[in-house]
C-alpha positions, 0 to 999 in steps of 0.5 A: 741302593748300592752305597760305597764308602771310601774304597781304596785299591792300589797296584804298587804305588798307583791309587786306582781307586783313592777313597771313592765314595758313591751313591745309587739310587734305585731305578736311577742309570748312573753313569760313571764317567772319566779319562782312560786310567781313571779307575773305572773298571777297577771301580767296577771291579770292586763292586762286583766282587773280582777285586777286593779293596784294600780299603772302604766298605761297600752296601747293596740294599742296605747289607755289607756285601764287602767280603762276598764272593762275585757269585754272592753278589749275583745271587743278591741280585747285583750283575756285570757286563765286561769290557770284553765280551764274555760269552760261550763262543762255541755254543748257540745264543740260546744255549748262552741266555739258558746257562745264565737262567739256570746259573740263577734257578739252580737248577739240577742238570749237569751239562748240555743234554740235560739242559735242552731237557729243562723247557722252563729254562729255554722258555725263558731265555728266548723271552729275552731274545726280542729285548736284546734284538737277537730275534731269530738268531737263536741256533747261531754260534755266539762267536758269529755274532757280529761284535754289537750283537756279542756285546748284547747277548753279554748285557742278556746273560747278566739280565737273565740273573735277573738282577735289581742292579747291573753294572755295565762296562763300556758296553758300546766300545768298539762300536759303530754308529748303528750298533750303538744305537741299538745298545742306547735302545737296549739299555734305554729298555732294561731301565724300567725295570732295573737300575743301572751303573753304566762306565762309558766313553761315548758321551752322547749315550751318557748325556742322553741315557743317565739321571746321575753322573760321576766323574772319576779323574786319578781315581777320584770322584771330582763331581756327581750331579745331574747331567746339565750340572755336570756339563756346566762343571768347570773342573770336569770340563778341564779334566774330561769333558772339553769346553766343546762338550759344553757348548 
């Protein structure tokens, strides 16, 4: 579904991604892990279109998308969530989701009052609430949600565009155990209908969710494989996981 060929991105003398080649297969949860500063978010930005690679190519479902703008990639079926929740904090939960549905559908309202007249948008937005674990909170301001609920809403904004591949950039960052459990359950629910490329530091979640894992260190992919193979990889343990994770 997604193929990266030799992606490079430099910031001054630092190679944030250094000849990254990677394949994501349709239907899988593919996790990208690595230490802080390894280039994971830079890689996600290049895939999503917010950063242009200095070199390399990106293909989505066989189509070269390297030069496409971010919104064009969304319309092609590729959406992302961010490391820091990116939501409309002063609008309701339901309005947030309806706006994302509208962005996909291209309906012609001009702003929020016409939006309220577009019943089909709100019907589709409401259908996402239960899946996100936000039932009963449709009228609540997004900014008043808990941290975990805001992250779930942001994942919902990505899902509302009906992507075939969703990029999740550290969706569990800053969460406590209960919020992390709910996010893990949400990702497990949506994986049945969308391919997931997941960047995450929570190794318990990664090893529970991922079909395959790629390890990024100093801008390079040092290993890709099934979770068991990654756990057993001596180079990966030395660079990132630590011996205790492999035990």
